C-alpha positions as CSV (number, residue, x, y, z in Angstrom):
1,M,0.0,0.0,0.0
2,P,1.5,3.4,-1.0
3,K,1.9,6.3,1.4
4,I,-1.0,8.8,1.5
5,R,0.2,12.1,0.0
6,S,-0.8,15.5,1.4
7,N,-2.5,17.9,-0.9
8,R,0.3,20.3,-2.0
9,S,-1.9,23.3,-2.7
10,A,-3.5,22.9,0.8
11,K,-0.1,22.7,2.4
12,K,0.9,26.1,0.9
13,R,-2.3,27.7,2.1
14,F,-2.8,26.3,5.6
15,H,-0.5,26.0,8.6
16,L,-1.0,24.3,11.9
17,T,-0.6,26.1,15.2
18,G,0.9,24.5,18.3
19,R,-2.4,23.3,19.5
20,K,-3.2,21.7,16.1
21,K,-5.6,24.4,15.0
22,V,-5.6,25.4,11.3
23,K,-4.5,28.9,10.4
24,R,-5.2,30.6,7.0
25,N,-4.7,33.9,5.3
26,K,-7.6,36.1,4.2
27,A,-8.7,36.3,0.6
28,F,-9.4,39.4,-1.6
29,S,-6.0,41.1,-0.8
30,N,-4.2,40.8,-4.1
31,H,-5.5,43.1,-6.7
32,I,-8.2,45.8,-7.4
33,L,-7.2,47.4,-4.1
34,T,-8.0,51.0,-5.0
35,K,-11.7,50.7,-4.1
36,K,-11.0,49.0,-0.8
37,S,-10.6,51.1,2.3
38,S,-7.3,51.2,4.2
39,K,-8.9,49.6,7.2
40,R,-10.2,46.7,5.1
41,K,-6.8,46.2,3.4
42,R,-5.0,46.3,6.8
43,N,-7.3,43.6,8.1
44,F,-6.5,41.4,5.1
45,R,-2.9,41.2,6.4
46,K,-4.0,39.4,9.6
47,S,-4.4,35.6,9.6
48,E,-7.5,33.8,10.9
49,L,-8.3,30.3,12.1
50,V,-10.3,28.0,9.9
51,S,-13.9,27.5,11.1
52,A,-14.7,24.4,13.0
53,S,-16.9,23.0,10.3
54,E,-14.1,23.1,7.7
55,C,-11.2,22.2,10.1
56,K,-11.7,18.4,9.7
57,R,-11.6,18.6,5.9
58,V,-8.5,20.7,5.8
59,K,-6.6,18.5,8.3
60,R,-7.4,15.5,6.1
61,M,-5.9,17.3,3.1
62,L,-2.8,18.0,5.2
63,V,-2.6,14.4,6.3
64,V,-1.9,15.2,10.0
């Protein structure tokens, strides 16, 4: 039986914290930034935890 591979695209997008929670970056921060307010753009820089409903699916992609 071959080893299970982790999803490479998920591995680049998500990271695990010390307590095995899944961290992600916010979307909509790359282009068409002129119409977005400074406050909104500043908040895009902060990372967030993945919601509890999606956490199990993401961890399976990361093969933890």
